[in-house]
C-alpha positions in Angstrom: -115.3 76.8 -42.0 -113.9 79.8 -40.0 -116.9 81.8 -41.3 -119.1 79.6 -39.1 -117.1 80.7 -36.0 -117.5 84.1 -34.4 -115.3 85.2 -31.6 -117.4 87.5 -29.4 -114.5 88.6 -27.2 -112.5 87.2 -24.3 -113.4 83.5 -24.2 -116.8 83.6 -25.9 -117.5 81.9 -29.2 -120.6 81.3 -31.4 -120.5 78.4 -33.8 -123.2 78.1 -36.4 -124.1 75.3 -38.8 -126.1 72.2 -38.1 -126.8 73.7 -34.7 -126.1 77.1 -33.1 -123.6 76.7 -30.2 -122.5 79.3 -27.7 -119.4 78.7 -25.6 -118.9 80.6 -22.3 -121.3 83.4 -23.2 -120.2 86.7 -21.5 -120.9 90.3 -22.3 -123.5 89.2 -24.9 -124.9 92.3 -26.7 -127.9 90.8 -28.5 -130.5 88.2 -27.5 -130.3 85.0 -29.4 -131.4 81.4 -29.1 -128.8 78.7 -29.0 -129.3 75.0 -29.5 -126.4 74.2 -27.3 -124.6 76.2 -24.6 -121.2 75.0 -23.4 -119.9 76.3 -20.1 -116.3 75.3 -19.4 -116.2 76.3 -15.7 -117.8 78.4 -13.0 -115.6 81.5 -13.0 -117.7 84.6 -13.5 -116.3 85.4 -17.0 -117.2 82.0 -18.2 -120.4 81.3 -16.3 -122.4 84.5 -16.4 -126.1 83.7 -15.7 -127.4 87.0 -17.3 -125.5 86.2 -20.5 -126.6 82.6 -20.5 -130.2 83.8 -20.3 -129.7 86.1 -23.3 -128.9 83.1 -25.5 -131.0 80.4 -23.8 -134.3 79.3 -25.3 -136.9 76.8 -24.1 -135.1 74.0 -26.0 -131.5 75.0 -25.4 -129.3 72.3 -23.9 -126.6 73.5 -21.5 -123.5 71.3 -21.1 -121.3 72.2 -18.2 -119.3 71.1 -15.1 -120.9 69.6 -12.0 -120.0 72.6 -9.9 -121.9 75.0 -12.3 -125.2 73.2 -12.3 -126.6 74.9 -9.1 -126.3 78.4 -10.8 -128.2 77.4 -13.9 -131.7 76.3 -14.9 -133.3 74.6 -17.9 -132.1 71.6 -19.7 -128.7 70.9 -18.2 -126.3 68.0 -18.8 -123.0 67.6 -16.9 -119.8 66.4 -18.5 -116.4 65.3 -17.2 -113.0 65.1 -19.0 -112.9 62.1 -21.2 -116.7 61.8 -21.4 -118.9 62.3 -24.4 -122.4 63.6 -24.8 -124.6 63.8 -27.9 -127.2 66.5 -28.5 -129.2 66.2 -31.7 -126.4 64.6 -33.6 -123.7 66.9 -32.3 -121.1 65.0 -30.2 -119.4 67.0 -27.5 -116.3 65.5 -25.9 -115.0 66.7 -22.5 -111.3 67.5 -22.4 -109.2 68.3 -19.3 -108.5 72.0 -18.8 -106.3 73.2 -15.9 -103.2 75.1 -14.7 -99.9 73.4 -14.1 -97.8 76.4 -12.8 -100.5 78.6 -11.2 -103.4 78.0 -8.9 -106.5 79.5 -10.7 -107.8 76.3 -12.4 -106.9 73.2 -10.4 -107.0 69.8 -12.1 -109.0 68.4 -9.3 -112.0 70.7 -10.2 -112.5 68.6 -13.4 -113.1 71.8 -15.4 -113.5 71.5 -19.1 -112.3 72.1 -22.6 -114.5 70.7 -25.4 -114.1 68.9 -28.7 -117.2 69.8 -30.7 -118.0 67.6 -33.7 -120.1 69.7 -36.0 -120.2 70.6 -39.7 -118.0 67.5 -40.3 -115.2 69.3 -38.4 -113.6 68.7 -35.0 -113.3 72.0 -33.1 -111.2 72.1 -29.9 -112.1 74.7 -27.3 -109.3 74.6 -24.8 -110.9 76.5 -21.9 -108.8 78.2 -19.3 -105.7 76.0 -19.4 -102.0 75.8 -19.5 -100.1 73.5 -21.9 -101.0 70.2 -20.3 -99.9 66.6 -21.1 -103.4 65.7 -22.3 -103.0 68.0 -25.3 -100.4 65.5 -26.8 -103.3 63.0 -27.2 -105.5 65.3 -29.2 -106.2 63.8 -32.6 -107.5 65.2 -35.9 -108.3 68.7 -34.7 -109.5 70.9 -37.6 -109.8 74.1 -35.6 -108.3 74.9 -32.2 -109.6 77.8 -30.1 -106.8 78.5 -27.7 -106.3 81.0 -24.9 -103.1 83.1 -25.3 -103.5 86.0 -22.7 -101.3 84.6 -20.0 -101.9 85.2 -16.2 -104.7 82.7 -15.9 -104.0 80.7 -19.1 -101.2 79.9 -21.6 -99.2 82.7 -23.1 -99.1 83.1 -26.8 -95.7 81.2 -26.8 -97.0 78.4 -24.6 -100.2 78.0 -26.8 -98.0 77.9 -29.9 -95.8 75.2 -28.4 -98.9 73.2 -27.6 -100.4 73.6 -31.0 -97.2 72.7 -32.7 -97.5 69.3 -30.9 -101.1 68.4 -31.7 -101.1 70.2 -35.1 -104.6 71.6 -35.7 -105.3 72.6 -39.3 -106.2 76.1 -38.1 -105.9 77.9 -34.8 -107.8 80.9 -33.5 -106.2 82.7 -30.4 -108.6 83.9 -27.8 -108.7 85.1 -24.1 -107.0 88.4 -25.0 -108.2 92.0 -25.2 -110.4 91.9 -22.0 -109.2 91.4 -18.4 -105.8 90.1 -19.6 -103.8 89.9 -22.8 -103.6 92.0 -25.9 -103.4 91.6 -29.7 -99.6 91.3 -29.2 -100.3 87.9 -27.5 -102.3 86.8 -30.5 -99.6 88.0 -32.9 -97.0 86.2 -30.8 -99.0 83.0 -31.2 -99.3 83.5 -34.9 -95.6 84.0 -35.3 -94.7 80.9 -33.5 -97.4 78.4 -34.5 -96.2 76.5 -37.6 -99.7 76.1 -39.0 -102.4 78.5 -40.1 -103.7 81.1 -37.7 -106.7 83.3 -38.0 -106.9 86.3 -35.6 -110.6 87.2 -35.4 
């Protein structure tokens, strides 16, 4: 399954299969056409209009937060934590994503992580978050895409502690190598997470 997931750097992923999904497109090199574009929140490195336009086709559906809508155009659907939306058979669940010991991502903003039900798998994209209580309620996660870079998100150690609680079958560390974080953070996560880790 991991071969269907491409980490494009920082917090950007492309998932292929039943549909082509881009998450938080940023610094996109090549034009493409997504079926679904997920935008977790309105910070510039997650909502980049020029990068969205590189992967947006006439039929692309954008799923995002209410505060992001005004910056975008096209087929847009909003999502809140604990809500679900279906796009052509792909069910996207909104998950809370926020900081608990820093001020960059307040819980009150209702910014998002996502659980993507695709290719008969449940893929959890955490967004820019700390280890939050809501993670204890995550169920049957096949693949977790977790930030490990610290500063604005979890550190590698914090992300591993979270993953050891909800036990994804596979974890992929992200949000390192650009702006903040390094491969050392990903390696720290891999060392401390008791399950399988793939560093892309």
